[in-house]
N, C-alpha and C positions, 0 to 999 in steps of 0.2 A: 614647420614640423616635418620632422627626418621622415622619411620611407621608413625606417625602423620603429620608431615610435606611433606610425600610423599601424603596422601590422600587430606591434602590441597591444594599442587600444582594439583592433580588429579581434584578438585571441582572446582578450579577457572578457568582450561583451558575447562572444561566443561560447564561454565557458560558462557565463553567467547564465545565458539561455540556457543551454543544455541543463545547467544544476536547476535552473523554475521548472524545465519541463519533467525531470527525473522526479521532484517532489511531487508535482501533480499526478504521474502515473503513480506513484507508491501509494499519495491517498486516494484514487481512485480505485487502486486495486484493493486498499484497506476497506472503502464503502463496500466493495463488491463481496469480500469477503465475511465482513459483517452482515450482509444481507442473508448469507448464504447459510451461516451460520446462526443468524436467530431465526432464520426458518427452521432449521432441523430444531433450534429449544423450544418451539412453540409460539415463539414471540410476538405479540400482537403490534399493530402499527406503531404506536408510541413507543413501548420497548423495543422495537427492531431501531427506530430512530435514537434512542439513546446507546444502543449497544453499537449500532454504527460509529458514534463519536469515542466510544470508551476504545474502540478498536482503532480509530485513527490516533488517539492521544497514546495509544501503549506502544504507537511507533515511535514514538518522540525521548522513551527509555534510553534507548542505547543506538548506536551504530548500527545498522544494518537491519536483517528481518527477523531475525531472532526472538526479538520482544514480542512482536504481533504472533508468531507462530506459539509461542510458549501462552501468551492470552487464550487465544483459540484450543489450544489443546487444553488448558484447564478448564476450560468452559464447555468443552464438548468430552470432558472423561466419562461422563456418564453415559453417554451415548454412542457407545462402542465405533466410534470414528477412528481409524488406524492413522498415526502419523505420517505415514505412507500418503493415505486419503489427504490431509492437511495440505500439506506440501506440493503434491500433484494440485489440488486446489489454489494454492496459493501461484502456480506457476501458470496455470491457467487464468487466473484472473489478471495476472500482471500482463498477458497477451493481450488480454481483452482490454484493460487499461491503455498498452500501449498504442493500440489499435484505434480507441476514442482520438488521440491525438497525432495520427498521422495524416 
């Protein structure tokens, strides 16, 4: 195997590792967001578990974070939570999730 092939395989492994890590961070962030929103909505423990799953699943609708934002925005529309508060919480929970995997 040439040095070039070895380097290519190394880059491919790093890319796969980084993608997996980003997926885990997003899922953890969505879990934290689900817990936060569920608390605002006054859900019980079982409802919270179901809601967390619905937030995680919402992230598969499209690339990026807008699908999750719209889900939470729609669910919290009757609770006087601003778009800025939601986006701020998303950033906060993303940082928390990143620190979980550091």
